[in-house]
N, C-alpha and C positions, 0 to 999 in steps of 0.2 A: 271200186269198192275195196275196203280194207281187207287184207288177207289175215288168216288165222296164224297164231303163233305155233311154230314147230316145236314139238316136245324134245327134239335133239339139240337144236342150235338156239332156240328161244327167239328166233327172228320170224317176221311175218313171211311165210313161204307157202302156205296152203290156201288156195282159193276157196271161198265160201261155197260156191256151187259144187266143187269137187268133194267137199265133206259130205254133202247130201248123198253122194253115190257110194260112200265108204261103208263097208260092213266088216264083221269080224274076219271074214275070209278074203276081203278085198282091201288092198292097200294102194297108196300113192306115194310119190316121191316129193320131198320138199324142194321147192324151186331154188332155195338158197344153198342147202348143204347136201342135197341129193340123197338123203337117207330115207328109208321107208317109214311111213306113218299109217296108222290104222285106227280103229276104234275097238273097245273091249266087247266081249261076248254079250254083256248086259245091254248093248245097244239094240239088240233084237227086241227088247221090250218097248222101244220107241214106236213100233208099228202097231201096238195094241189098240190105240184109238181108231186107226184105219181098219183093222180087222173087225173090231166091234161094229163099225159102220157097215161093213160088208155083211156081217151076220144079221144086222137089223133088217135086211131084205126079207127075211122070213116073217117078221112081225109087222112091218109097215105095209099099208095098202096103197099109199100114194107114191107113184114113181118120182114126182117132183120133190116130195119130202125126203125120200131115200137119196136122191141125187144131191140135195143140199147137205144131208147128213154125211154122205160119202165125201163130198168136197171139204166139209168141216173136219172130218176125221183125218183126211190127208194133210190138211193145213196144220192141225195139232200135232200130228206125227212128225212133220217136217220141223216144226218149232222145237219139239222135244229133242229131236236129233241134233239140231243146230246149237241149242243153248244149254242142254243138260248132259249130252253125251261127250265125254272128253276125248281128245286125241291121245293116242299112245304110241310109244316107240314100237317098231316092228323089227 
């Protein structure tokens, strides 16, 4: 799979899967230039759909419906993190 562009060297050096594990306090190194890369603090907002799905437990009566909503919330959070949260220099 295609790698993401490093904000330092502009070369594809960040694996897609690794970006999903990045947070404001967690960084990784570019495979090309070996410099640290992370995401901004605003990336925390990407988990809002997942947290809302967890909170929905109090409202929903159906365990199957809640499970589906939880899975959908997780998928939306991952999508937001992958496509709308930028990589930044660390």
